[in-house]
Structure formats: structure tokens, C-alpha cells
VOTIZA-859883 format. One record per residue (C-alpha): residue in one letter; z, y, x negated. Coordinates in pm, whole numbers, plus 50000, padded with zeros to 5 digits. Each point is the difference from the previous one (the first is absolute). Example, Ala and Ser with C-alpha at 12.3 -4.5 7.8 and 13.67 -1.06 7.14 Angstrom:
A507804955048770/S499345034449863/
//
This chain:
X675734108835523/X499975006849650/X496904997749822/X498934964149851/X500795008849644/X503685001550090/X500134966350220/X498744965550028/X499204996749628/X501144971249800/X500275020949700/X503755004449853/X501435031150141/X500685016449673/X496404994849932/X498725016950335/X502195030749967/X498515020049704/X502875025450013/X503404985450117/X501945031749988/X497725016450224/X499804970550222/X504104995850036/X500035037450076/X497174996750265/X502014973450171/X503085025450064/X497745023950141/X497964975350210/X503424986650129/X500755035350111/X496755003750190/X500464965850184/X503515006150089/X499035034950182/X499634986950327/X499055030350162/X496875007449766/X496944997350202/X498414968049997/X496635012149874/X501845013149665/X501314963549944/X496844981950065/X498125022849739/X500414973149738/X497405009949763/X501375036350003/X503554985549939/X498704978549740/X498195024949810/X502885022050015/X502674975949892/X498274970849802/X497485019449758/X500354979349703/X498295027349806/X502235025250038/X502954998849718/X503455002550099/X501185035250012/X502425015349751/X503334998750146/X501985034650004/X503234999149872/X503165008150237/X498065019650233/X501505000450340/X497775008550320/X501545008050355/X497854985250254/X500565019450347/X498164988650319/X501124989850337/X498054968750005/X501774969349841/X496664982049932/X498655030349825/X503244999749762/X499904963949942/X496175003549856/X500685027549810/X503294983849836/X497964969249931/X497525020249840/X502055024849816/X502524971749883/X497324980049835/X498645028549811/X503665005849832/X501285025650234/X503774999950140/X499365007150377/X502425016150246/X499145003150352/X501095026450295/X498494995650363/X500305037050085/X500415036849860/X503365004150011/X501164966049838/X497115010749726/X502095030149919/X503284977649988/X498304976049771/X498685026749786/X503465011649914/X501344968349977/X497084982949775/X498355027049834/X496454981950013/X497185011749740/X497775002250296/X499455002550377/X497404984550220/X500475017150322/X498384989950322/X498685033650198/X500384983750375/X503634988450062/X502215005650301/X502745027250009/X499855016749677/X496215001249905/X498754994749646/X498945035449934/X503385011550127/X501744975749789/X497695008249673/X501175039850070/X503744987449998/X499694978249693/X498305025849802/X503495021150040/X501524978049769/X497694972549852/X497415010049709/X498134966649949/X496614992650146/X499224992850371/X497054981850105/X499265003250411/X498484970350145/X498445004150326/X496904991150253/X498945037650016/X497085009649809/X499165034050089/X499835028749729/X503045019550222/X502164970049985/X499834998449648/X500375035349951/X503155000250221/X501474968649806/X499425017949654/X501635030050100/X502914981950132/X500594990349654/X498164966449961/X498334996849650/X497334975850148/X498364985750307/X498944965450061/X498134989950306/X500294967650186/X498654974349969/X499835004049630/X499464974849695/X502914986449838/X498355008349654/X499485037050101/X503745003450124/X501164985049674/X497805023249802/X501295031250177/X503664989049972/X499274995249610/X498465032149982/X502975020450171/X502534984049796/X497975010249667/X499635034350133/X503895000250076/X501094983249682/X497915022849777/X502015030050121/X502945013649765/X502254971649868/X503634996850161/X502385020649774/X502504985149795/X503075018849874/X501384987849679/X502625020049823/X503544989549847/X501665016150313/X497754986950287/X497554971950010/X497954994550314/X497344974150038/X498625003850350/X497684967450005/X503014977449892/X502435020050203/X502515004349716/X501915031349956/X502465002949683/X502285026449915/X501435006349663/X499024963749935/X501654988050303/X498264982150299/X500395017850328/X500014983050326/X497915019350273/X499644992350362/X496424995750137/X500215036150169/X501415013149680/X497164987149779/X497435010250238/X501225037550026/X500344998249609/X496444984249976/X498255027350217/X501615026749812/X499174988249653/X496244994450089/X499785035250069/X500845009449632/X501745032350033/X498315007850328/X502385011550285/X499864978750319/X501195012450382/X502764982450154/X497474989250250/X497364985949755/X503034976949836/X501214990350354/X496564991350115/X499444980649693/X503084979649978/X501124996750362/X496635003650166/X497775025450205/X502365004950265/X503185009649797/X499115032649852/X502875021350164/X502914977349883/X500905018249710/X503534989849976/X499014967149919/X497995010649708/X503185020949891/X502074969749987/X497484980349784/X499445029849768/X503695002749948/X500594963149942/X496835000949752/X501795029949817/X502984983249951/X498594966949854/X497565016749766/X501305035749918/X502585005849730/X501385029350210/X499004994950372/X501255037550077/X497315012549739/X497254975550026/X497285000349725/X497634976850146/X500044999450395/X499865039350075/X500085018650334/X497295021250088/X501785024950244/X498595003250351/X497434973449893/X501194964249887/X500164985949650/X498384993049692/X500524975249703/X500195018049662/X498724975549727/X502265001149698/X498865005749655/X501234984549661/X500445038149855/X501625011450315/X502504970849977/X500775007849634/X500815035550083/X501964994250312/X503755000949967/X502214969249995/X502695011750219/X499584996150389/
//
């Protein structure tokens, strides 16, 4: 049962709860704990520990993050429920995957800002999933596991993880690690934006204008363009583009990439047969040549 300060009092409820915001968030997390039927009974009976974790009125509500999406990957439904309730109550959007393959598919579809990845999963392990995700995903990955040896941590970090959290963990510690990982990632170079009279590309808003006219790109076309643009002139191999856009298992399907590149050139190039932006690197792949105001002024008008 909960401590007496939360039940059995004749004081009005709003006076009993010094921090209503934290209390309402806590109710969601507590509900997730209670509906997790397979959790050990001793965990649910530790009322004082749960109360300290969920109902500490001295702790101000955390500052909510803006538009951050977290992918939770765990084969245990009750763990996913607890993490969803916790993260949602702290301002994050949450998507879920129950295994490594579903996580790979979800990353391609949802483009999460951070991944919480369980190590011990049937089929594709968390370590194998992490290695595959790193072929196409550059955001932070935090491994969550019961393994606590130094060697386990080394293996996880070598597989591509950015951080490592051992179960059981305090919610406050997990949230702090998530905030730190997102800060590190967001402090890197900003997403480039192309703005010239001929071509305007806003990756964050998914807007492409060619000579003042809005151009519609399919999701695959936009993802390929984004992958090239963010490299700011550096060439990318066919395999790297394919694995980034289609997924880790699609590195050899160059014909699919060639079709998308041709469609992109038709939509954004003045002369698709002689492209100025999306250039072919022979025997390697493609690169995006960022336009400059001076070069556009000097460029010939004829196509």
C-alpha cells in the first residue's frame, strides 16, 4: 500500500499533492507497473521504493524535450509498456519494436532520434541488431541489459552502442542518459539547407523547390536526396546509400537506386542528361554538388 501521506487523509486532494504535474505523470507509470502481470511479486510489493521513485514531490517536473522520438526495442511487452509510459510522461514520442528485425524496419519508416535496445532477445540479438542498424542509422543507441560485466559493455560499445544501462535501473538515471545522448547528437553539425534561386532544399521541413516551383518527391526519392545532401559534397558508395535508405540487407540492389536517382534528376535538374547537383562517381556511387550563387550566375541559360 502507498504511504499514509497519499491515502486516508481528510485534506483536499489538491492540497495533499504538492506537485500535481509529477503526480499525474506518476500515475501513468504506476499503471504500467501494475498491468505488467509477469513482473515479480516482490517488485510490486516494494511500496516505499516505488513511492520514492514515482511520488517524490520535492523533484520538479523535468523539462520536456521537443519532437524527440524514441524507439524502444524489447521482446517483453511489460517492459515496453513501462518504458512507453515513462518516456511519454516526459514529453517523448515513443514507437516500439519487439525484435531486431522489426527495429530495423521501424528505423527506416519512423527515423527515431534515439533507440533503446535490449541485448537479450530471441532470434536476432540486440548486439547483432545494433551492428546492422549502424550500417544505416547515425543517431544514438543506448543498450539496456541485465549483463553487468566489463566485457559485456565493451562488446556492446564495439557493436555501435553509444551508452549502456544495466537493469534494474533508476528512471531518473535513464532519463538523464537519454537527455545527454540527445544533446551530444544535436550538438553536431546542423542539417544543411540549400537556398538559391534555382534550388531550395529544406530537409527538416521536407520541402524542395526548383526555380520557385514546389516539387513533389516520393519518400524514397526524398530519403536518397537527404542522404546525399547531408554529406555536403562527399561521395557515397551505392552500398552506403542503399543501406541507409532501404535497410542493412539491401546493399546490392543498385538497380533500385539507379531508378530513384534518374527520377530525382528529372525533377530537380535543368538538364537531367548533364546533371549539376546529383553527380555520378564512376565505379563508386553518387555525390551531391551543393550549388553556389556565383556558379548559378555564371551558368549558361540553355539546357
